[in-house]
C-alpha positions as a Markdown table, in Angstrom:
| # | Residue | x | y | z |
|---|---|---|---|---|
| 1 | Met | 146.3 | -49.2 | 112.3 |
| 2 | Tyr | 148.3 | -45.9 | 112.5 |
| 3 | Ile | 151.1 | -49.5 | 112.8 |
| 4 | Ser | 149.4 | -50.3 | 109.4 |
| 5 | Val | 149.2 | -46.9 | 107.7 |
| 6 | Leu | 152.6 | -46.8 | 108.2 |
| 7 | Tyr | 153.7 | -49.8 | 106.9 |
| 8 | Leu | 151.6 | -48.5 | 103.8 |
| 9 | Ile | 153.7 | -46.4 | 103.7 |
| 10 | Lys | 157.1 | -47.6 | 104.1 |
| 11 | Asn | 156.3 | -50.1 | 101.5 |
| 12 | Ile | 154.7 | -47.8 | 98.9 |
| 13 | Lys | 158.7 | -45.9 | 99.3 |
| 14 | Ser | 160.2 | -48.8 | 98.8 |
| 15 | Tyr | 158.4 | -49.3 | 95.1 |
| 16 | Trp | 158.9 | -46.2 | 95.0 |
| 17 | Asn | 162.3 | -46.4 | 94.9 |
| 18 | Asn | 162.4 | -49.3 | 92.8 |
| 19 | Pro | 163.3 | -47.7 | 89.5 |
| 20 | Leu | 161.1 | -50.7 | 88.0 |
| 21 | Tyr | 158.3 | -50.2 | 89.4 |
| 22 | Lys | 159.2 | -46.0 | 88.7 |
| 23 | Asn | 159.9 | -46.1 | 85.5 |
| 24 | Ser | 156.7 | -48.8 | 84.9 |
| 25 | Phe | 154.5 | -46.1 | 86.8 |
| 26 | Phe | 155.1 | -43.1 | 84.5 |
| 27 | Ile | 155.3 | -45.5 | 81.3 |
| 28 | Ala | 152.5 | -46.9 | 81.9 |
| 29 | Leu | 150.7 | -43.3 | 82.7 |
| 30 | Gly | 151.9 | -41.9 | 79.4 |
| 31 | Arg | 151.2 | -44.9 | 77.9 |
| 32 | Phe | 147.5 | -44.5 | 79.3 |
| 33 | Ile | 147.3 | -41.0 | 78.4 |
| 34 | Asp | 148.4 | -41.4 | 74.8 |
| 35 | Val | 146.0 | -44.5 | 74.2 |
| 36 | Gly | 142.9 | -42.4 | 76.0 |
| 37 | Phe | 144.0 | -39.2 | 73.7 |
| 38 | Gly | 144.0 | -41.5 | 70.4 |
| 39 | Phe | 140.8 | -43.1 | 72.2 |
| 40 | Phe | 139.6 | -39.5 | 71.9 |
| 41 | Phe | 140.7 | -39.0 | 68.7 |
| 42 | Trp | 139.1 | -41.3 | 67.4 |
| 43 | Thr | 136.0 | -40.6 | 69.4 |
| 44 | Ile | 135.7 | -37.6 | 67.6 |
| 45 | Ala | 136.6 | -38.3 | 64.3 |
| 46 | Ala | 134.4 | -40.6 | 63.7 |
| 47 | Arg | 132.1 | -38.2 | 65.0 |
| 48 | Leu | 133.5 | -35.3 | 62.5 |
| 49 | Tyr | 134.7 | -37.0 | 59.3 |
| 50 | Ser | 132.5 | -40.0 | 58.1 |
| 51 | Ile | 134.1 | -43.2 | 58.2 |
| 52 | Thr | 135.6 | -43.7 | 54.4 |
| 53 | Asp | 137.8 | -40.4 | 55.7 |
| 54 | Val | 139.3 | -42.3 | 58.3 |
| 55 | Gly | 139.7 | -45.7 | 56.7 |
| 56 | Ile | 142.0 | -43.4 | 54.8 |
| 57 | Ala | 143.4 | -41.7 | 57.6 |
| 58 | Thr | 144.0 | -44.9 | 58.8 |
| 59 | Ala | 146.3 | -46.0 | 55.7 |
| 60 | Leu | 147.9 | -42.2 | 55.6 |
| 61 | Ile | 148.8 | -42.9 | 59.0 |
| 62 | Ser | 150.4 | -46.4 | 58.7 |
| 63 | Ser | 152.1 | -45.2 | 55.1 |
| 64 | Leu | 154.5 | -43.1 | 58.1 |
| 65 | Gly | 155.0 | -45.7 | 60.1 |
| 66 | Leu | 156.4 | -47.4 | 57.4 |
| 67 | Val | 158.3 | -45.3 | 56.2 |
| 68 | Ile | 159.8 | -45.0 | 60.4 |
| 69 | Ala | 160.3 | -49.0 | 60.3 |
| 70 | Phe | 162.6 | -48.8 | 57.5 |
| 71 | Ser | 163.9 | -45.8 | 58.9 |
| 72 | Arg | 165.1 | -47.0 | 62.5 |
| 73 | Phe | 168.4 | -49.5 | 61.2 |
| 74 | Gly | 167.9 | -51.0 | 65.0 |
| 75 | Phe | 168.8 | -48.0 | 66.2 |
| 76 | Asp | 166.2 | -47.5 | 68.1 |
| 77 | Thr | 166.9 | -50.5 | 70.2 |
| 78 | Ala | 170.3 | -50.1 | 70.1 |
| 79 | Ile | 169.8 | -46.4 | 72.2 |
| 80 | Ile | 168.4 | -48.2 | 75.5 |
| 81 | Arg | 170.6 | -51.3 | 75.1 |
| 82 | Phe | 173.6 | -49.4 | 75.4 |
| 83 | Met | 173.4 | -46.0 | 76.3 |
| 84 | Pro | 173.4 | -46.9 | 80.2 |
| 85 | Leu | 176.8 | -47.9 | 79.5 |
| 86 | Asn | 178.8 | -45.7 | 77.3 |
| 87 | Asp | 179.0 | -41.7 | 75.8 |
| 88 | His | 175.2 | -40.3 | 75.9 |
| 89 | Asn | 176.2 | -38.4 | 73.8 |
| 90 | Lys | 177.8 | -40.5 | 71.1 |
| 91 | Val | 175.5 | -42.2 | 71.2 |
| 92 | Phe | 172.5 | -40.2 | 70.9 |
| 93 | Asn | 173.6 | -38.0 | 68.7 |
| 94 | Thr | 174.6 | -41.0 | 66.4 |
| 95 | Cys | 171.1 | -42.9 | 66.4 |
| 96 | Leu | 169.2 | -39.7 | 66.0 |
| 97 | Trp | 171.3 | -38.6 | 62.8 |
| 98 | Ile | 171.4 | -42.0 | 61.3 |
| 99 | Thr | 167.9 | -42.6 | 61.8 |
| 100 | Asn | 167.1 | -38.9 | 60.2 |
| 101 | Gly | 169.2 | -39.5 | 57.4 |
| 102 | Ala | 167.2 | -42.7 | 56.4 |
| 103 | Thr | 163.8 | -41.2 | 56.8 |
| 104 | Ile | 164.4 | -39.2 | 54.3 |
| 105 | Ala | 165.5 | -41.8 | 51.8 |
| 106 | Val | 162.6 | -44.1 | 52.5 |
| 107 | Ser | 160.6 | -41.4 | 52.3 |
| 108 | Leu | 161.2 | -41.2 | 48.9 |
| 109 | Ile | 161.7 | -44.5 | 47.7 |
| 110 | Tyr | 158.6 | -45.0 | 49.6 |
| 111 | Leu | 156.4 | -41.9 | 47.7 |
| 112 | Phe | 157.8 | -43.0 | 44.9 |
| 113 | Leu | 156.5 | -46.9 | 44.6 |
| 114 | Ile | 153.1 | -45.5 | 46.2 |
| 115 | Asp | 151.5 | -46.2 | 42.9 |
| 116 | Phe | 151.8 | -49.9 | 43.2 |
| 117 | Ile | 151.7 | -50.0 | 47.1 |
| 118 | Ser | 148.1 | -48.5 | 47.9 |
| 119 | Pro | 146.6 | -46.6 | 44.3 |
| 120 | Glu | 144.0 | -45.9 | 47.0 |
| 121 | Leu | 146.5 | -43.2 | 48.9 |
| 122 | Val | 148.2 | -41.8 | 44.9 |
| 123 | Phe | 146.9 | -38.1 | 46.1 |
| 124 | Ile | 149.5 | -38.1 | 48.9 |
| 125 | Lys | 152.5 | -37.1 | 47.0 |
| 126 | Glu | 151.0 | -33.7 | 45.8 |
| 127 | Tyr | 152.3 | -32.9 | 49.9 |
| 128 | Ile | 155.8 | -34.7 | 49.5 |
| 129 | Pro | 157.2 | -31.7 | 51.5 |
| 130 | Ile | 155.3 | -31.7 | 54.0 |
| 131 | Phe | 154.9 | -36.1 | 54.4 |
| 132 | Ile | 158.6 | -36.1 | 54.8 |
| 133 | Leu | 158.6 | -33.2 | 57.9 |
| 134 | Phe | 156.3 | -35.3 | 59.3 |
| 135 | Ala | 158.1 | -38.3 | 59.4 |
| 136 | Ile | 160.8 | -36.6 | 60.2 |
| 137 | Ala | 159.3 | -35.3 | 63.2 |
| 138 | Asn | 157.9 | -38.7 | 64.1 |
| 139 | Ser | 161.9 | -40.2 | 63.9 |
| 140 | Ile | 163.0 | -37.4 | 66.4 |
| 141 | Thr | 160.2 | -38.4 | 68.5 |
| 142 | Leu | 160.3 | -42.1 | 68.6 |
| 143 | Ile | 164.6 | -41.8 | 69.4 |
| 144 | Ser | 163.9 | -38.5 | 71.8 |
| 145 | Gly | 161.3 | -41.0 | 73.7 |
| 146 | Asn | 163.5 | -44.3 | 74.2 |
| 147 | Ala | 166.8 | -41.9 | 75.1 |
| 148 | Phe | 164.9 | -40.5 | 77.9 |
| 149 | Leu | 163.9 | -44.4 | 78.9 |
| 150 | Ser | 167.3 | -45.7 | 78.6 |
| 151 | Leu | 168.4 | -42.3 | 81.2 |
| 152 | Arg | 165.4 | -43.5 | 83.8 |
| 153 | Lys | 163.4 | -40.3 | 82.9 |
| 154 | Ala | 160.5 | -42.1 | 82.4 |
| 155 | Asp | 159.0 | -39.0 | 83.8 |
| 156 | Leu | 160.3 | -36.9 | 80.4 |
| 157 | Lys | 159.1 | -40.1 | 78.4 |
| 158 | Phe | 155.5 | -38.9 | 80.2 |
| 159 | Ile | 155.5 | -35.3 | 79.5 |
| 160 | Gln | 156.1 | -36.1 | 75.2 |
| 161 | Asn | 153.6 | -37.7 | 76.2 |
| 162 | Leu | 151.2 | -34.9 | 76.7 |
| 163 | Ile | 152.0 | -33.4 | 73.8 |
| 164 | Met | 151.0 | -35.6 | 72.1 |
| 165 | Gly | 147.1 | -34.0 | 73.1 |
| 166 | Ile | 147.6 | -31.7 | 71.0 |
| 167 | Arg | 146.1 | -34.2 | 67.4 |
| 168 | Leu | 142.6 | -33.5 | 69.6 |
| 169 | Pro | 141.9 | -29.7 | 69.2 |
| 170 | Leu | 143.3 | -30.0 | 65.8 |
| 171 | Leu | 140.9 | -32.2 | 64.8 |
| 172 | Ile | 137.6 | -29.5 | 64.4 |
| 173 | Pro | 139.8 | -26.7 | 61.9 |
| 174 | Leu | 140.9 | -29.4 | 60.3 |
| 175 | Val | 138.1 | -31.4 | 59.7 |
| 176 | Phe | 137.2 | -29.6 | 55.6 |
| 177 | Leu | 140.3 | -31.9 | 54.8 |
| 178 | Gly | 138.7 | -34.8 | 54.7 |
| 179 | Ser | 141.4 | -37.4 | 55.1 |
| 180 | Leu | 144.1 | -35.4 | 54.6 |
| 181 | Gly | 142.7 | -33.3 | 58.5 |
| 182 | Leu | 143.3 | -36.6 | 60.3 |
| 183 | Phe | 146.3 | -37.2 | 59.1 |
| 184 | Phe | 147.7 | -33.8 | 59.2 |
| 185 | Ser | 146.2 | -33.6 | 62.4 |
| 186 | Val | 148.8 | -36.4 | 63.8 |
| 187 | Gly | 151.8 | -35.3 | 61.9 |
| 188 | Ile | 151.3 | -31.7 | 63.6 |
| 189 | Thr | 151.6 | -33.0 | 66.6 |
| 190 | Tyr | 154.7 | -34.9 | 66.2 |
| 191 | Phe | 156.4 | -31.9 | 65.1 |
| 192 | Val | 155.2 | -30.2 | 68.2 |
| 193 | Ala | 156.5 | -32.6 | 70.2 |
| 194 | Ser | 159.7 | -33.7 | 68.2 |
| 195 | Phe | 160.5 | -29.6 | 69.5 |
| 196 | Phe | 159.6 | -29.8 | 72.9 |
| 197 | Ala | 161.5 | -33.2 | 73.2 |
| 198 | Leu | 164.6 | -31.7 | 71.8 |
| 199 | Ile | 164.4 | -29.0 | 74.1 |
| 200 | Leu | 164.2 | -31.5 | 76.7 |
| 201 | Ile | 166.7 | -33.5 | 76.1 |
| 202 | Lys | 169.6 | -30.5 | 76.0 |
| 203 | Arg | 169.2 | -30.7 | 79.3 |
| 204 | Gln | 170.2 | -34.3 | 79.5 |
| 205 | Ile | 172.7 | -34.8 | 76.6 |
| 206 | His | 174.5 | -32.1 | 74.7 |
| 207 | Leu | 172.9 | -32.1 | 70.9 |
| 208 | Ala | 175.9 | -32.3 | 67.7 |
| 209 | Phe | 175.7 | -33.1 | 64.7 |
| 210 | Gln | 178.5 | -35.9 | 65.3 |
| 211 | Ile | 178.3 | -39.9 | 64.0 |
| 212 | Asp | 180.8 | -42.4 | 66.2 |
| 213 | Arg | 182.0 | -44.6 | 63.6 |
| 214 | Asp | 183.2 | -46.6 | 67.3 |
| 215 | Phe | 180.0 | -47.0 | 68.3 |
| 216 | Thr | 178.0 | -47.5 | 64.8 |
| 217 | Lys | 181.3 | -50.2 | 64.1 |
| 218 | Lys | 180.4 | -51.9 | 67.9 |
| 219 | Thr | 176.8 | -52.4 | 67.7 |
| 220 | Phe | 176.2 | -53.0 | 63.9 |
| 221 | Arg | 175.6 | -56.5 | 64.8 |
| 222 | Phe | 173.3 | -55.6 | 67.1 |
| 223 | Ser | 171.5 | -53.3 | 65.5 |
| 224 | Leu | 171.0 | -54.8 | 62.5 |
| 225 | Leu | 169.4 | -58.3 | 63.6 |
| 226 | Asn | 167.3 | -56.0 | 65.4 |
| 227 | Tyr | 166.2 | -53.5 | 62.7 |
| 228 | Leu | 165.3 | -56.8 | 60.9 |
| 229 | Ser | 163.2 | -58.3 | 64.0 |
| 230 | Ser | 161.3 | -55.0 | 64.2 |
| 231 | Leu | 160.9 | -55.1 | 60.1 |
| 232 | Phe | 159.2 | -59.0 | 60.9 |
| 233 | Gln | 157.2 | -57.2 | 63.5 |
| 234 | Ser | 156.3 | -53.7 | 62.9 |
| 235 | Leu | 155.3 | -54.8 | 59.5 |
| 236 | Pro | 152.3 | -57.0 | 60.0 |
| 237 | Ile | 150.2 | -54.3 | 62.1 |
| 238 | Leu | 151.5 | -51.4 | 59.5 |
| 239 | Ile | 150.5 | -53.1 | 56.6 |
| 240 | Met | 146.8 | -53.9 | 57.6 |
| 241 | Pro | 144.9 | -50.9 | 57.0 |
| 242 | Ile | 146.5 | -50.5 | 53.9 |
| 243 | Leu | 145.7 | -54.0 | 52.9 |
| 244 | Ile | 142.3 | -53.9 | 54.1 |
| 245 | Val | 141.4 | -50.5 | 52.2 |
| 246 | Asn | 142.9 | -52.7 | 49.0 |
| 247 | Leu | 141.0 | -55.9 | 49.6 |
| 248 | Asn | 138.4 | -55.2 | 51.1 |
| 249 | Ser | 137.1 | -50.7 | 51.6 |
| 250 | Pro | 138.3 | -48.0 | 53.8 |
| 251 | Glu | 135.4 | -48.8 | 55.1 |
| 252 | Glu | 136.3 | -51.7 | 56.7 |
| 253 | Ala | 139.9 | -50.4 | 57.4 |
| 254 | Ala | 138.4 | -48.2 | 60.0 |
| 255 | Leu | 136.5 | -50.5 | 61.8 |
| 256 | Tyr | 140.0 | -52.8 | 62.0 |
| 257 | Tyr | 141.5 | -50.1 | 63.7 |
| 258 | Ile | 139.7 | -48.8 | 65.6 |
| 259 | Ala | 138.4 | -52.3 | 66.9 |
| 260 | Phe | 142.7 | -52.6 | 67.4 |
| 261 | Ala | 142.7 | -49.3 | 69.2 |
| 262 | Ile | 140.5 | -50.4 | 72.1 |
| 263 | Gly | 141.2 | -53.9 | 72.0 |
| 264 | Asn | 144.9 | -53.4 | 72.6 |
| 265 | Leu | 143.8 | -50.8 | 75.7 |
| 266 | Val | 144.9 | -53.9 | 78.1 |
| 267 | Leu | 148.2 | -54.0 | 76.6 |
| 268 | Ile | 149.3 | -50.9 | 78.5 |
| 269 | Ile | 150.3 | -52.5 | 81.4 |
| 270 | Pro | 152.3 | -55.4 | 79.9 |
| 271 | Glu | 154.2 | -53.1 | 77.8 |
| 272 | Ala | 155.2 | -50.5 | 79.8 |
| 273 | Met | 156.0 | -53.5 | 82.5 |
| 274 | Thr | 158.1 | -55.0 | 79.5 |
| 275 | Thr | 160.1 | -52.1 | 78.6 |
| 276 | Ser | 160.7 | -50.9 | 82.0 |
| 277 | Phe | 162.0 | -54.6 | 82.3 |
| 278 | Phe | 164.5 | -54.2 | 79.5 |
| 279 | Val | 165.6 | -50.7 | 80.7 |
| 280 | Glu | 166.2 | -52.4 | 84.8 |
| 281 | Gly | 167.9 | -55.6 | 83.0 |
| 282 | Ser | 170.3 | -53.5 | 80.7 |
| 283 | His | 171.5 | -52.1 | 83.7 |
| 284 | Gly | 171.9 | -55.7 | 85.7 |
| 285 | Thr | 169.1 | -56.5 | 86.9 |
| 286 | Asn | 168.4 | -60.0 | 88.3 |
| 287 | Leu | 166.4 | -60.9 | 84.7 |
| 288 | Arg | 165.0 | -64.5 | 86.1 |
| 289 | Lys | 163.1 | -62.2 | 89.3 |
| 290 | Gly | 162.5 | -59.0 | 87.2 |
| 291 | Ala | 160.3 | -62.0 | 84.6 |
| 292 | Ile | 159.1 | -63.2 | 87.6 |
| 293 | Arg | 158.0 | -59.6 | 88.7 |
| 294 | Thr | 157.0 | -58.5 | 86.1 |
| 295 | Leu | 154.8 | -61.8 | 84.7 |
| 296 | Thr | 153.1 | -61.7 | 88.1 |
| 297 | Val | 152.2 | -58.1 | 88.3 |
| 298 | Thr | 150.8 | -57.9 | 84.9 |
| 299 | Tyr | 148.6 | -60.7 | 85.1 |
| 300 | Ala | 147.1 | -59.8 | 87.8 |
| 301 | Ile | 145.8 | -56.5 | 86.3 |
| 302 | Leu | 145.9 | -58.4 | 83.0 |
| 303 | Ile | 143.2 | -60.7 | 82.9 |
| 304 | Pro | 140.0 | -57.9 | 84.4 |
| 305 | Ala | 140.9 | -55.8 | 81.9 |
| 306 | Ile | 140.0 | -58.0 | 79.6 |
| 307 | Phe | 137.1 | -59.4 | 81.3 |
| 308 | Ile | 136.6 | -55.8 | 81.4 |
| 309 | Ile | 136.9 | -54.9 | 77.2 |
| 310 | Ile | 135.2 | -58.5 | 76.6 |
| 311 | Thr | 132.1 | -57.6 | 78.9 |
| 312 | Phe | 131.3 | -53.8 | 77.8 |
| 313 | Gly | 133.3 | -53.7 | 74.1 |
| 314 | Asn | 129.9 | -52.9 | 72.6 |
| 315 | Met | 129.6 | -49.3 | 74.9 |
| 316 | Phe | 133.4 | -48.7 | 74.0 |
| 317 | Leu | 132.1 | -49.2 | 69.6 |
| 318 | Gly | 129.0 | -47.7 | 70.5 |
| 319 | Leu | 131.0 | -44.3 | 71.5 |
| 320 | Phe | 132.3 | -44.3 | 68.0 |
| 321 | Gly | 128.6 | -44.2 | 66.6 |
| 322 | Gln | 126.8 | -47.7 | 65.7 |
| 323 | Glu | 128.1 | -48.2 | 62.6 |
| 324 | Tyr | 131.3 | -49.2 | 64.2 |
| 325 | Leu | 129.8 | -52.0 | 66.3 |
| 326 | Gly | 130.1 | -54.5 | 63.5 |
| 327 | Ala | 133.7 | -55.1 | 64.6 |
| 328 | Leu | 132.9 | -55.8 | 68.1 |
| 329 | Asp | 133.9 | -59.4 | 67.6 |
| 330 | Leu | 137.2 | -58.4 | 66.5 |
| 331 | Leu | 137.5 | -56.9 | 69.7 |
| 332 | Arg | 136.7 | -59.4 | 71.6 |
| 333 | Ile | 139.1 | -61.8 | 70.4 |
| 334 | Ile | 142.1 | -59.7 | 70.4 |
| 335 | Ala | 141.2 | -58.9 | 74.2 |
| 336 | Val | 141.6 | -62.6 | 74.5 |
| 337 | Ser | 144.8 | -62.6 | 72.7 |
| 338 | Cys | 146.9 | -60.7 | 74.4 |
| 339 | Ile | 146.9 | -63.3 | 77.2 |
| 340 | Phe | 149.3 | -64.5 | 74.4 |
| 341 | Val | 150.7 | -61.4 | 73.2 |
| 342 | Thr | 152.4 | -60.8 | 77.2 |
| 343 | Ile | 154.5 | -64.3 | 76.6 |
| 344 | Tyr | 155.8 | -62.2 | 73.4 |
| 345 | Asn | 155.7 | -59.1 | 74.8 |
| 346 | Leu | 158.6 | -60.1 | 78.2 |
| 347 | Phe | 160.6 | -63.3 | 75.9 |
| 348 | Ile | 161.5 | -60.4 | 73.1 |
| 349 | Pro | 163.3 | -57.6 | 75.7 |
| 350 | Leu | 164.9 | -60.6 | 77.7 |
| 351 | Gln | 166.4 | -61.9 | 74.3 |
| 352 | Asn | 167.0 | -58.2 | 74.1 |
| 353 | Ile | 169.1 | -57.9 | 76.9 |
| 354 | Arg | 170.9 | -61.2 | 77.1 |
| 355 | Leu | 172.1 | -60.3 | 73.1 |
| 356 | Lys | 170.7 | -63.1 | 72.0 |
| 357 | Val | 168.9 | -61.3 | 68.8 |
| 358 | Glu | 169.0 | -64.2 | 66.2 |
| 359 | Gly | 166.4 | -65.5 | 67.8 |
| 360 | Ile | 164.4 | -63.0 | 68.0 |
| 361 | Val | 165.4 | -62.4 | 64.2 |
| 362 | Val | 163.4 | -65.7 | 63.6 |
| 363 | Ile | 160.6 | -65.2 | 65.8 |
| 364 | Asn | 159.1 | -62.9 | 64.5 |
| 365 | Leu | 160.1 | -63.7 | 61.3 |
| 366 | Val | 157.3 | -66.8 | 61.8 |
| 367 | Arg | 155.5 | -64.2 | 63.4 |
| 368 | Phe | 155.7 | -62.0 | 60.7 |
| 369 | Val | 154.6 | -65.0 | 57.7 |
| 370 | Leu | 151.8 | -66.3 | 59.7 |
| 371 | Leu | 150.3 | -63.4 | 60.5 |
| 372 | Leu | 150.2 | -61.6 | 57.1 |
| 373 | Gly | 149.6 | -65.0 | 55.6 |
| 374 | Leu | 146.4 | -66.0 | 58.2 |
| 375 | Ser | 145.0 | -62.3 | 57.6 |
| 376 | Tyr | 144.8 | -62.4 | 53.6 |
| 377 | Ile | 143.1 | -65.7 | 53.8 |
| 378 | Phe | 141.3 | -65.1 | 57.1 |
| 379 | Leu | 140.2 | -61.4 | 55.6 |
| 380 | Ile | 138.8 | -63.0 | 52.5 |
| 381 | Phe | 136.6 | -66.1 | 53.9 |
| 382 | Phe | 136.1 | -63.9 | 57.4 |
| 383 | Gly | 135.9 | -60.3 | 56.4 |
| 384 | Ile | 138.1 | -57.7 | 59.3 |
| 385 | Thr | 136.6 | -61.0 | 61.7 |
| 386 | Gly | 139.6 | -62.3 | 60.5 |
| 387 | Ala | 142.1 | -60.1 | 61.4 |
| 388 | Gly | 141.3 | -60.8 | 64.9 |
| 389 | Tyr | 141.4 | -65.4 | 64.0 |
| 390 | Ala | 144.6 | -64.6 | 62.6 |
| 391 | Trp | 146.0 | -62.5 | 65.2 |
| 392 | Leu | 144.5 | -64.5 | 68.0 |
| 393 | Ile | 146.3 | -68.3 | 66.1 |
| 394 | Thr | 149.7 | -66.4 | 65.8 |
| 395 | Tyr | 150.2 | -65.0 | 69.0 |
| 396 | Met | 148.9 | -69.1 | 70.5 |
| 397 | Ile | 151.3 | -70.6 | 68.7 |
| 398 | Leu | 154.2 | -68.1 | 69.6 |
| 399 | Gly | 153.1 | -68.6 | 72.9 |
| 400 | Ile | 153.5 | -72.6 | 73.4 |
| 401 | Gly | 156.8 | -72.1 | 71.4 |
| 402 | Ile | 158.4 | -70.2 | 73.6 |
| 403 | Leu | 156.9 | -71.4 | 77.1 |
| 404 | Met | 158.4 | -74.4 | 75.3 |
| 405 | Phe | 161.9 | -73.5 | 74.6 |
| 406 | Val | 161.9 | -71.7 | 78.1 |
| 407 | Lys | 161.5 | -75.1 | 79.9 |
| 408 | Arg | 164.2 | -76.8 | 76.8 |
| 409 | Glu | 166.2 | -73.9 | 78.6 |
| 410 | Gly | 165.1 | -74.8 | 82.1 |
| 411 | Trp | 164.2 | -71.3 | 82.8 |
| 412 | Ile | 161.5 | -72.8 | 84.5 |
């Protein structure tokens, strides 16, 4: 018995000393905390705010996400891929200032075009300075968080995730603002998180207004292709709440958002493992062994998690209120699709490590066309459940395509 305990402790220590597992642990824990906060945030919001306010708020938050998506220029990925091999100070400051400048410009363009993009959100033009401030804070939080991961300081990223919990108590005093109260809760939280992120990053990096031209030139092609790839990857998810508000109703946008928030709970471990795989691969870890290890651990946890969501989905949705039970079929479809999403999630960092970014652009372009095209058609015929059908079919096609490619290349 004593020997077994010692053997167990020895194994635990060996896993803990492995950067892949250690960083995966903190990334997963941080994601659990973040998703947990998000779950409680929307649970409280559903009780305090009307379903219409929740729907409008999801569109506003997605608008913020769209601005960040267009302003990253691929530097959010470049900072993970190239910081380990270059001057940390130059890389971080270059990525930080370029993305911040782009964030301001993209915010102004988006707000100028808001009348055409989503008439339901025109009122946000009355709060332009606040919107831009929240966007900058979001950008700083994102770049700092990826810098922590690149430095193998996932524990600092975890602290950042903890700070994001501030949005929960903010819901109560801001309830009188309706949908803006929800939006301001998220925005203020990003502002606080960005402030503390810069304090934490100063322990690792010297902050200065510095843009390194050599680094920018050297990584231009990688960053540009990743920028295009990330746009194709993130736009469908960010556009969907706005599309549903315009095509269906704010109420259905709320149902969609909540179902996806719960359904994607099962992706916490896969996302943590693949992110850590990207970090370790960038540091020179054997890709084949790392990929096999990542998939093995991921599916061992993923399958039971999917079963729980399918079985108890009505209970999860019921926490938000009886009106949200209408998203049960959508929730179950999303959960099942995670089997195929995992294949896609591992393939992307694998190609980034190999600097085969062109393939990522192509696969994300296919995903972009399929997901948005199918969603638009299915939303008309099946309501919000159609978004689930589009999600599942898209990732089934991508997953099968990736497996065929991997087999052709002789990786399996």
